[in-house]
C-alpha positions, 0 to 999 in steps of 0.5 A: 441374081434376082432376090425375091422374098418368099411370102411367109405363108404356110406353103408345105407346111409350118416350120418345125418346132426345133426339139431344143426349143421346147421347155427352155424357159423352163429348164433355165429357171430350174438351172437358175433356182439350183445355181442359187441353191449352190451358191448358197450351200458352197458359201456354207462349206467356205465358212466351215473350211475357213474356221476349220482351217484357222483352228486346226492350223491346217494349210491343206484345209486353207487351201481347200478353203481357197479352191471353194472361194473359187467355186462361189465366184464361177457359181455366181457367174453361172448364175448371171449368165443363165439369168443373161440367156432368159432375156429375149432377143432385141435389135442389138442381140438378134440372137438373144443373149445365149453367148453371155453363158459361153463367156462366163463358162469360159472364165469358169474354165480359165479360173480352174486352169488358174487353180491348178498351177496354184495346187501344184505350186502349194503341193511343192511348197509342201515337199519342201516344208511339210505342215503339221495336221490337227486331224480331227478338225480337218477330217470333221471339216472336210467331211462337210465339203464332201457331203455338200459338193456330193449333193450339188453334182448330184442335183446337176445330174443329167444336164451335161449340154449346158457348159456353165453347169459342166463347169459349176459340176466340175468345180463341185466335184473338184472340191469334193475330191480334194476334201477327200484328198485332205481327208485321207490325208489327214488320215494317213498324217495321224496313222503314220505321220507321213506328210508327204501324202498332202502334196502327192494328193494335191498334185493327182486333183490338180491334174483331174481339174486341169484335164476337165478344165482344158476340155471346157476351154476347147469347146468355149472357144470352138463356139465363139469361133463359130465352129461346127457342132461336136459330133455333126458332119457338115457332109451329112447336112448337105446330103440331107438337103440335096435328098430332098425332092426338088433340090439339085445341089446345095452350097455354101452350108454353114452349120455353127453354134450360138451356145453349147444347147443352140444350134444354127444353119444357113445354106443356098439351095439351087432348084429348077423352074417352079412356081414360087409356092411349089419352091416354099414348099421345097424350102420347108421341106428343106427346113423339116429334114434338118431339123428331125435329122439333126435337131437344128431349128434356126435356119436360113435357107436361100433358094436359087434358079439358075441363071446369071446375076443381072447387071445390077447385082455386079457390085455385090461381093463374089461371096454372095453369089458364089454360083456367078462364074458358072452361071456367067459359062452357062449364058456364054454356052447359050450365045453360042448354041443355035436358037433351034437347038437351045433348052430352055433355061431356068431364071434366077432368083433366090427365096430368102426367109 
């Protein structure tokens, strides 16, 4: 197949700007600032609960302080990841550093899952060995955790598309619920002396954190495996491409996630015989349709004319030329057809972006 590089002119209109790219740097700066603030506030919670646990002798509060320690590590990792994603693309990372955030989110999810097992283990230990609690200090210390973590979760509202933010919010909400559990357990123990409420609440907290952490890990693994974005139908994308005037068919349609907020697509589009300018107009129309209907701005569209690949492309793989066999069959049929009955066959070429 002969390849032609289409000139980068504005035939058919300029390439549309993806919705995902608007004010991206501004949003990253906001996220970075809020993550730094959350990191500082969580550090304050850690100090308060650690001191309160030592003064009260409460194992529950000390365990919650251990939970907060993982929050500090997770928030620090999330902040670092957001800073990395602000770096521009270069020769070594042509898509930029968005995957740094995905790796950080995977690590956050993994630490949450480890935390679930730690909480479950501590809960079992407390069933066997109940611990006395000095309720007043525990309740005051835990109330600080509830207030600060509630503020952190509220501050990140409406930004659930970023996996690191979701992980950070999950850490904050998990710690807030854990603190509420400590308060309830402390109050019940003070009023009734029933110490088994503490491990029961802990197991409930572990189950809640584990379910959400598992979902985050599943989503990050899907992105690292370059899976199709959640809720996007590849068949619908293919149908949208073929609905563009001038497009005969589409194949090798690939849609994958660069990050939780950036999606890319590549496809081969088969067209009839057109002048190069008209072919580029079709390409721009395909890009515009995909951007408007699916919000995908990172697109690579290769145009193809129906003709068998030339001999100098025989060394290329079948993956690069999936239409080769069909084209060769068409050529064989053409050779068997009398000259007077032949119809003009389109010429093979591909316009790559």
